[in-house]
C-alpha positions as CSV (number, residue, x, y, z in Angstrom):
1,X,8.7,-15.4,-18.1
2,X,6.1,-17.2,-16.0
3,X,4.0,-14.7,-14.6
4,X,2.8,-16.8,-11.7
5,X,6.2,-17.7,-10.8
6,X,7.2,-14.2,-10.9
7,X,4.0,-13.3,-8.9
8,X,5.2,-15.9,-6.3
9,X,8.7,-14.3,-6.0
10,X,7.6,-11.0,-5.5
11,X,4.7,-12.0,-3.1
12,X,7.5,-14.0,-0.9
13,X,9.6,-10.8,-0.6
14,X,6.6,-8.5,-0.1
15,X,5.6,-11.2,2.6
16,X,9.1,-10.8,4.2
17,X,8.7,-6.8,4.0
18,X,4.9,-7.3,5.8
19,X,6.2,-9.9,8.5
20,X,8.9,-7.4,9.3
21,X,6.2,-4.7,9.2
22,X,4.1,-6.2,11.6
23,X,7.3,-6.9,13.8
24,X,7.9,-3.3,13.8
25,X,4.3,-2.5,14.4
26,X,4.2,-5.0,17.3
27,X,7.4,-3.8,19.1
28,X,6.2,0.0,18.3
29,X,2.8,-1.0,20.2
30,X,4.7,-2.7,22.9
31,X,7.1,0.5,23.5
32,X,4.3,3.2,23.3
33,X,1.0,1.5,23.4
34,X,-1.7,3.8,22.0
35,X,-1.3,7.4,23.3
36,X,-1.0,11.0,22.5
37,X,2.5,10.4,21.6
38,X,2.0,7.7,19.2
39,X,-0.8,9.7,17.6
40,X,1.9,12.6,17.2
41,X,4.4,10.2,15.3
42,X,1.4,8.9,13.1
43,X,0.5,12.2,12.3
44,X,3.9,13.5,11.6
45,X,4.6,10.3,9.5
46,X,1.3,10.9,7.6
47,X,2.2,13.8,5.6
48,X,5.7,12.9,4.1
49,X,3.9,9.3,3.6
50,X,1.3,10.9,1.5
51,X,3.8,12.8,-0.5
52,X,5.8,9.7,-0.9
53,X,3.1,8.1,-2.4
54,X,2.2,10.8,-4.6
55,X,5.8,11.3,-5.6
56,X,7.0,7.8,-5.7
57,X,4.6,4.9,-5.4
58,X,1.3,6.8,-6.9
59,X,1.2,9.3,-9.6
60,X,4.9,9.1,-10.7
61,X,5.2,5.5,-11.3
62,X,1.7,5.3,-13.1
63,X,3.0,8.1,-15.4
64,X,6.6,7.2,-15.9
65,X,6.4,3.3,-16.2
66,X,4.2,3.4,-19.5
67,X,6.2,6.2,-21.3
68,X,9.6,4.2,-20.0
69,X,8.4,0.9,-21.4
70,X,7.6,3.0,-24.7
71,X,11.1,4.4,-24.9
72,X,12.5,1.1,-24.2
73,X,10.5,-0.6,-27.1
74,X,10.5,1.9,-29.8
75,X,13.3,4.2,-29.2
76,X,16.5,2.3,-27.8
77,X,18.6,2.3,-25.1
78,X,20.6,5.7,-25.6
79,X,17.2,7.7,-25.8
80,X,15.9,5.6,-22.6
81,X,18.8,6.5,-20.6
82,X,18.4,10.3,-21.3
83,X,14.9,10.1,-20.4
84,X,15.8,8.5,-16.9
85,X,18.4,11.3,-16.6
86,X,16.0,14.0,-17.0
87,X,13.3,12.3,-14.9
88,X,15.8,11.7,-12.1
89,X,16.8,15.4,-12.2
90,X,13.4,16.7,-12.5
91,X,12.3,14.5,-9.6
92,X,15.2,15.2,-7.2
93,X,14.7,18.9,-7.5
94,X,10.8,18.9,-7.1
95,X,11.0,16.6,-3.9
96,X,14.1,18.9,-2.5
97,X,11.9,21.9,-2.9
98,X,8.9,20.2,-1.3
99,X,10.7,19.2,1.6
100,X,12.0,22.8,2.2
101,X,8.6,24.1,2.0
102,X,7.4,21.2,4.3
103,X,9.9,21.8,7.1
104,X,9.2,25.6,6.9
105,X,5.3,25.0,7.0
106,X,5.3,22.0,9.5
107,X,3.8,24.1,12.5
108,X,0.9,25.2,10.5
109,X,0.3,21.9,8.8
110,X,0.2,20.1,12.3
111,X,-2.1,22.9,13.4
112,X,-4.6,21.7,10.9
113,X,-4.4,18.1,11.4
114,X,-3.7,17.7,14.9
115,X,-7.2,18.0,16.3
116,X,-7.5,17.3,20.1
117,X,-3.6,16.7,19.9
118,X,-3.2,20.5,20.7
119,X,-4.5,19.8,24.2
120,X,-1.3,17.8,25.0
121,X,1.6,20.5,24.4
122,X,4.2,18.0,24.6
123,X,2.8,15.8,22.1
124,X,1.9,18.5,19.7
125,X,5.3,20.0,19.7
126,X,6.8,16.5,19.3
127,X,4.7,16.1,16.2
128,X,6.0,19.2,14.7
129,X,9.8,18.3,15.3
130,X,9.1,14.8,14.0
131,X,7.5,16.4,10.7
132,X,10.5,18.5,9.9
133,X,12.9,15.7,10.6
134,X,10.9,13.2,8.4
135,X,10.1,15.4,5.4
136,X,13.2,14.8,3.6
137,X,12.3,11.0,3.4
138,X,10.1,11.8,0.3
139,X,13.4,12.8,-1.6
140,X,15.0,9.1,-0.7
141,X,11.4,7.3,-1.6
142,X,11.2,9.5,-5.0
143,X,14.7,8.0,-6.0
144,X,13.4,4.6,-5.0
145,X,10.3,4.8,-6.9
146,X,12.3,5.7,-9.9
147,X,14.9,3.0,-9.5
148,X,11.9,0.5,-8.9
149,X,9.9,1.6,-12.1
150,X,13.1,1.1,-14.1
151,X,14.2,-2.3,-12.6
152,X,10.5,-3.4,-13.1
153,X,10.5,-2.5,-16.7
154,X,13.8,-4.7,-17.3
155,X,11.6,-7.3,-15.4
156,X,13.9,-7.3,-12.6
157,X,11.4,-7.3,-9.6
158,X,13.0,-8.9,-6.6
159,X,15.4,-5.8,-5.4
160,X,12.3,-3.3,-5.6
161,X,10.1,-5.9,-3.8
162,X,12.6,-6.4,-0.9
163,X,13.5,-2.7,-0.5
164,X,10.8,-2.1,2.2
165,X,12.3,-4.7,4.5
166,X,15.1,-2.3,5.4
167,X,12.8,0.6,6.4
168,X,11.4,-2.1,8.7
169,X,14.7,-3.4,10.1
170,X,15.3,0.5,10.8
171,X,12.3,0.7,12.8
172,X,12.9,-2.5,14.7
173,X,16.3,-1.3,15.9
174,X,15.0,2.0,16.9
175,X,12.4,0.5,19.0
176,X,14.5,-2.0,20.5
177,X,17.6,-0.2,20.9
178,X,17.8,3.5,20.1
179,X,14.8,4.3,22.1
180,X,16.6,3.6,25.3
181,X,19.0,6.4,24.5
182,X,16.7,9.4,23.8
183,X,15.4,12.0,26.3
184,X,12.1,11.9,24.3
185,X,11.7,8.3,23.1
186,X,9.3,9.0,20.4
187,X,11.7,10.7,18.4
188,X,13.8,7.3,17.7
189,X,11.0,6.6,15.4
190,X,11.5,9.7,13.0
191,X,15.2,8.9,13.1
192,X,14.4,5.5,11.9
193,X,12.3,6.9,9.0
194,X,15.2,9.0,7.8
195,X,17.9,5.8,8.1
196,X,15.6,3.5,6.5
197,X,15.2,6.0,3.4
198,X,19.0,6.0,3.1
199,X,19.5,2.3,3.2
200,X,16.5,1.9,0.4
201,X,18.4,4.3,-1.8
202,X,21.8,2.5,-1.3
203,X,20.3,-0.9,-2.3
204,X,19.1,0.0,-5.5
205,X,22.3,1.3,-6.7
206,X,24.2,-1.7,-7.9
207,X,21.0,-3.1,-9.7
208,X,21.0,0.1,-11.9
209,X,24.6,0.1,-12.4
210,X,24.4,-3.3,-13.8
211,X,21.8,-2.4,-16.3
212,X,23.2,0.8,-17.1
213,X,20.5,2.9,-16.2
214,X,22.0,4.9,-12.9
215,X,20.7,8.4,-13.3
216,X,23.0,10.9,-13.9
217,X,21.6,14.2,-11.9
218,X,22.1,17.8,-13.3
219,X,22.4,20.8,-11.2
220,X,20.3,22.7,-13.5
221,X,16.9,22.2,-12.3
222,X,15.5,23.0,-15.7
223,X,17.5,20.4,-17.7
224,X,14.7,17.9,-17.1
225,X,11.9,19.9,-18.2
226,X,13.4,20.7,-21.6
227,X,13.0,16.8,-22.5
228,X,9.7,16.0,-24.4
229,X,9.3,12.5,-22.6
230,X,9.4,14.5,-19.0
231,X,7.1,17.1,-20.4
232,X,4.5,14.2,-21.4
233,X,5.3,12.4,-18.1
234,X,4.3,15.5,-16.0
235,X,1.4,16.3,-18.0
236,X,0.1,12.9,-17.0
237,X,1.4,12.9,-13.7
238,X,-0.5,16.1,-12.7
239,X,-4.0,14.8,-12.7
240,X,-2.9,11.3,-12.0
241,X,-2.1,12.7,-8.4
242,X,-5.9,12.7,-7.6
243,X,-6.7,9.3,-9.3
244,X,-3.6,7.4,-7.6
245,X,-3.8,9.1,-4.3
246,X,-7.6,9.5,-3.6
247,X,-7.5,6.9,-0.6
248,X,-4.5,8.3,0.7
249,X,-6.1,11.6,0.6
250,X,-9.2,10.3,2.4
251,X,-6.8,8.4,4.8
252,X,-5.3,12.0,5.8
253,X,-8.5,13.4,6.1
254,X,-9.6,10.6,8.2
255,X,-6.5,11.3,10.5
256,X,-7.7,14.5,11.3
257,X,-11.1,13.2,12.1
258,X,-9.8,10.4,14.0
259,X,-7.6,12.9,16.2
260,X,-10.8,14.7,17.1
261,X,-12.5,11.5,18.5
262,X,-10.5,10.4,21.3
263,X,-6.7,9.9,22.5
264,X,-5.6,6.7,20.8
265,X,-8.0,6.6,17.8
266,X,-5.4,7.6,15.2
267,X,-3.1,4.8,16.6
268,X,-6.0,2.3,16.4
269,X,-6.8,3.1,12.9
270,X,-3.0,2.7,12.2
271,X,-2.7,-0.7,13.5
272,X,-5.6,-2.0,11.6
273,X,-4.1,-0.4,8.4
274,X,-0.9,-2.1,8.8
275,X,-2.8,-5.4,8.9
276,X,-4.9,-4.6,5.9
277,X,-1.7,-3.5,4.1
278,X,-0.5,-7.2,4.4
279,X,-2.9,-8.7,1.9
280,X,-3.1,-5.5,-0.2
281,X,0.5,-5.5,-0.9
282,X,1.1,-9.4,-1.3
283,X,-1.7,-9.5,-4.0
284,X,-2.5,-5.8,-5.2
285,X,0.9,-4.5,-5.2
286,X,2.6,-7.4,-6.6
287,X,0.1,-8.0,-9.5
288,X,0.0,-4.1,-10.4
289,X,4.0,-4.6,-10.3
290,X,3.9,-7.2,-12.7
291,X,1.0,-6.1,-14.8
292,X,1.9,-2.5,-15.8
293,X,5.1,-3.1,-17.5
294,X,3.5,-6.1,-19.3
295,X,0.1,-4.1,-20.1
296,X,2.5,-1.1,-21.4
297,X,4.2,-3.6,-23.5
298,X,1.1,-5.3,-25.2
299,X,-0.2,-1.6,-25.6
300,X,2.9,-0.1,-27.5
301,X,2.8,-3.1,-29.6
302,X,-0.8,-3.0,-30.3
303,X,-1.6,-6.5,-29.1
304,X,-5.1,-6.1,-27.8
305,X,-5.6,-9.9,-27.1
306,X,-2.7,-10.1,-24.9
307,X,-3.6,-7.1,-23.2
308,X,-7.3,-8.4,-22.4
309,X,-5.9,-11.7,-21.4
310,X,-3.3,-10.3,-18.8
311,X,-6.3,-8.4,-17.4
312,X,-8.5,-11.4,-17.2
313,X,-5.7,-13.5,-15.6
314,X,-5.0,-10.7,-12.8
315,X,-8.8,-10.5,-12.3
316,X,-9.3,-14.2,-11.7
317,X,-6.4,-14.5,-9.5
318,X,-7.5,-11.5,-7.4
319,X,-10.9,-12.9,-6.7
320,X,-9.3,-16.2,-5.9
321,X,-7.1,-15.0,-3.0
322,X,-8.7,-11.5,-2.0
323,X,-12.1,-12.9,-1.1
324,X,-10.8,-15.7,1.4
325,X,-8.3,-13.0,2.7
326,X,-11.4,-10.5,3.3
327,X,-13.4,-13.2,5.2
328,X,-10.4,-14.1,7.1
329,X,-9.4,-11.0,8.4
330,X,-13.0,-10.0,9.5
331,X,-13.3,-13.4,11.0
332,X,-9.9,-13.3,13.0
333,X,-9.6,-9.5,13.8
334,X,-9.5,-9.9,17.6
335,X,-7.1,-12.9,17.5
336,X,-4.9,-11.1,15.1
337,X,-4.7,-7.8,16.8
338,X,-4.2,-9.8,20.2
339,X,-1.6,-11.8,18.8
340,X,0.5,-9.1,17.2
341,X,0.0,-6.0,19.5
342,X,-1.7,-6.9,22.8
343,X,1.3,-6.7,24.7
344,X,3.0,-4.1,27.4
345,X,1.2,-0.7,27.3
346,X,-1.4,-2.0,24.5
347,X,-4.4,-2.7,26.9
348,X,-7.7,-4.7,26.3
349,X,-9.4,-1.3,25.4
350,X,-6.9,-0.7,22.7
351,X,-7.4,-4.3,21.5
352,X,-11.3,-3.8,21.1
353,X,-10.6,-0.2,19.4
354,X,-8.2,-1.6,17.1
355,X,-10.1,-4.7,16.1
356,X,-13.3,-2.8,15.0
357,X,-11.5,-0.7,12.2
358,X,-9.9,-4.1,10.8
359,X,-13.3,-5.6,10.5
360,X,-14.8,-2.5,8.9
361,X,-11.6,-2.2,6.6
362,X,-12.3,-5.9,5.6
363,X,-15.5,-5.0,3.9
364,X,-13.5,-3.1,1.5
365,X,-10.4,-5.4,0.9
366,X,-11.5,-6.7,-2.3
367,X,-12.1,-3.2,-3.8
368,X,-8.8,-2.0,-2.5
369,X,-7.1,-4.6,-4.3
370,X,-9.0,-4.3,-7.5
371,X,-8.2,-0.8,-7.7
372,X,-4.5,-1.6,-7.9
373,X,-5.4,-3.9,-10.9
374,X,-7.8,-2.1,-12.8
375,X,-6.2,1.4,-12.7
376,X,-3.0,0.4,-14.3
377,X,-5.1,-1.0,-17.2
378,X,-5.7,2.7,-17.8
379,X,-2.5,4.1,-17.2
380,X,-0.7,1.5,-19.5
381,X,-2.7,3.0,-22.2
382,X,-1.6,6.5,-21.1
383,X,-5.4,7.2,-20.2
384,X,-5.3,9.6,-17.1
385,X,-8.7,11.5,-17.4
386,X,-11.0,8.4,-16.8
387,X,-9.2,7.3,-13.3
388,X,-9.1,11.2,-12.4
389,X,-12.9,11.8,-12.6
390,X,-13.7,8.3,-10.8
391,X,-11.1,9.1,-8.3
392,X,-12.5,12.6,-7.3
393,X,-15.9,11.4,-7.2
394,X,-15.0,8.6,-4.8
395,X,-13.2,11.0,-2.7
396,X,-16.3,13.1,-2.2
397,X,-18.3,10.0,-1.8
398,X,-16.0,8.5,0.9
399,X,-16.2,11.9,3.1
400,X,-20.2,11.9,2.5
401,X,-20.0,8.2,4.0
402,X,-18.0,9.7,7.0
403,X,-21.0,11.9,7.8
404,X,-23.0,8.9,8.1
405,X,-20.8,6.1,9.6
406,X,-18.4,7.9,11.9
407,X,-21.4,9.3,14.3
408,X,-22.6,5.6,14.3
409,X,-19.3,3.7,14.7
410,X,-16.7,6.0,15.5
411,X,-13.2,5.2,14.3
412,X,-14.5,2.0,12.6
413,X,-16.7,4.1,10.5
414,X,-13.8,6.2,9.0
415,X,-12.2,2.8,8.0
416,X,-15.5,1.5,6.4
417,X,-16.0,4.8,4.3
418,X,-12.4,4.0,2.9
419,X,-13.2,0.5,2.1
420,X,-16.6,1.0,0.4
421,X,-15.1,4.1,-1.4
422,X,-12.4,1.6,-2.7
423,X,-15.3,-0.9,-4.0
424,X,-17.1,2.1,-5.9
425,X,-13.7,3.2,-7.4
426,X,-13.3,-0.6,-8.6
427,X,-16.5,-0.8,-10.1
428,X,-16.5,2.5,-12.0
429,X,-13.1,1.4,-13.6
430,X,-14.4,-1.9,-14.5
431,X,-17.4,-0.3,-16.1
432,X,-15.2,2.0,-18.1
433,X,-13.0,-0.8,-19.0
434,X,-16.0,-2.6,-20.8
435,X,-17.7,0.5,-22.2
436,X,-14.6,1.3,-23.9
437,X,-14.1,-2.3,-25.1
438,X,-10.6,-2.6,-23.6
439,X,-11.6,-5.6,-21.5
440,X,-14.1,-8.5,-22.3
441,X,-14.1,-11.1,-19.8
442,X,-13.5,-14.6,-20.8
443,X,-16.0,-17.4,-20.7
444,X,-16.7,-19.2,-17.0
445,X,-17.0,-16.4,-14.7
446,X,-20.4,-17.7,-13.6
447,X,-19.2,-21.1,-12.4
448,X,-15.8,-19.5,-11.1
449,X,-17.8,-17.5,-8.8
450,X,-20.0,-20.2,-7.6
451,X,-17.1,-22.5,-6.7
452,X,-15.4,-19.7,-4.8
453,X,-18.5,-19.0,-2.7
454,X,-18.5,-22.4,-1.7
455,X,-14.8,-22.6,-0.8
456,X,-15.1,-19.4,1.1
457,X,-18.1,-20.2,3.1
458,X,-16.4,-23.5,4.0
459,X,-13.4,-21.6,5.2
460,X,-15.2,-18.9,7.0
461,X,-17.1,-21.2,9.1
462,X,-13.7,-22.9,10.2
463,X,-12.0,-19.5,11.1
464,X,-15.1,-18.5,13.0
465,X,-15.8,-21.9,14.9
466,X,-11.7,-21.9,15.7
467,X,-11.4,-18.5,17.0
468,X,-14.7,-18.8,19.2
469,X,-12.7,-21.6,21.3
470,X,-10.3,-19.1,22.9
471,X,-10.6,-15.9,25.2
472,X,-7.9,-14.1,23.1
473,X,-7.6,-11.3,25.6
474,X,-6.9,-13.5,28.7
475,X,-4.1,-15.4,26.7
476,X,-1.8,-12.3,27.1
477,X,0.3,-14.0,29.4
478,X,0.7,-16.9,27.2
479,X,1.8,-15.3,23.9
480,X,3.1,-18.7,22.7
481,X,-0.1,-20.5,22.9
482,X,-1.9,-17.4,21.5
483,X,0.4,-17.3,18.4
484,X,0.1,-21.4,18.1
485,X,-3.6,-21.1,18.2
486,X,-3.8,-18.2,15.5
487,X,-1.6,-20.0,13.2
488,X,-3.4,-23.3,13.7
489,X,-6.6,-21.6,12.5
490,X,-5.3,-19.9,9.7
491,X,-3.6,-23.2,8.4
492,X,-6.9,-25.2,8.9
493,X,-8.7,-22.3,7.1
494,X,-6.6,-22.1,4.1
495,X,-6.5,-26.1,3.8
496,X,-10.3,-26.1,3.9
497,X,-10.4,-23.5,1.2
498,X,-7.9,-24.7,-1.1
499,X,-9.1,-28.5,-0.7
500,X,-12.7,-27.6,-1.2
501,X,-11.5,-25.8,-4.7
502,X,-9.6,-28.8,-5.5
503,X,-12.7,-30.9,-5.1
504,X,-14.5,-28.5,-7.4
505,X,-12.0,-28.9,-10.0
506,X,-9.5,-25.9,-9.5
507,X,-6.0,-26.9,-10.6
508,X,-2.7,-24.6,-10.1
509,X,-2.1,-24.9,-14.2
510,X,-5.6,-23.0,-14.6
511,X,-3.6,-19.8,-13.4
512,X,-0.2,-20.0,-15.2
513,X,0.6,-17.5,-17.7
514,X,3.8,-16.4,-19.5
515,X,4.4,-13.1,-20.6
516,X,4.4,-12.4,-24.5
């Protein structure tokens, strides 16, 4: 399997997901702007979304995939299918019980997180109701994560990568159609979350049937807990919650802080976060998806050379693509926010307020992506303790930075704290890999960084000069011109960057790699 070609395929699916995600956010901004009711939905969605990442994309996936890979490699299909059945049973019952607790406790949870939203009773009550509506979403997404882990282990990456598009399409339909039929329009978005979750479950099932790994759920919730493999997974999953979701816990705390700053601050942070997820998912999530099964396989076979080579390949690609992305996001923050969201009720003040957090996030983009590459290097070896210690320390450091940056920068200070926290996290993970002898950099990194610096500087100059030629807020009445100008600047910047790297000796074949 050609890993670079697989990365391109996953990234293309991820791009489709992010493009539809940006369209969904643009339509959301057009319909609702940045108001107390948008804050109400974002706060309500933050809780089940955080739990989704804990049960699904986060600790569960990191604990499950290495053990599943071990079973597949060493124990055969029958034992692997039994493990899948038992894990699915445990996961379903855990998420159902969590949903029940969340629905009952929603008023108390929103009371803690809502901040100044309580001063707008209608928005506060809407947030409680939407939280109760959306909590069952975590059960759907936990099944999706289970299916994704199975399919990725069988190296079938495309369906899991495409799945998020269905949630975006559900949001788009709700923003354009359903919103017109409800007395409280914001409830359309909560309905879209539930429908999107069900659609994502449905698309996974045929692929699981094809490989003979569709889980069989037991009505006895204790069935899975009797399985040694499940107990191993849960043992690693418990502490991994802190390691994988440290940034999300910080984001949840930051939501509460943002809610106390000003109306629309939560929405401004959300719009910036949505744009930052674009490069994070296309590179960080895609690379992590490929590397975790491959690293787990190399570890289970004792192939230390392959293990180190995979990490070296992933890190070089990360720096090659994440550095220009960070510079581009910072330089083009205002043009991107204006082009995507500056319509309808999204006014000039919202444009400025959302651009500043995006610039601040850009400072930590490299760290955010590197964590998604370096953390799987520990989890593939079933080492949970090291990332846990680092993540807890980073969580504390992030909140301490909030004490400094929020009074100085407002909502942008929250984004800066998360970004810098991710950089600290990535640095500590890298040092841990080096000290344990897990990873030794291959020769040539010094020249590699020098060439990247030249290419990024040239690209940044082109992007800065291009964006300075337009008054992006004044172009609200001519969206076609604004879109064309932004695309032209992005294309010119990308051509400049890769042309400069080509002149300096970079070739695509240098980054090709096949899985062992």
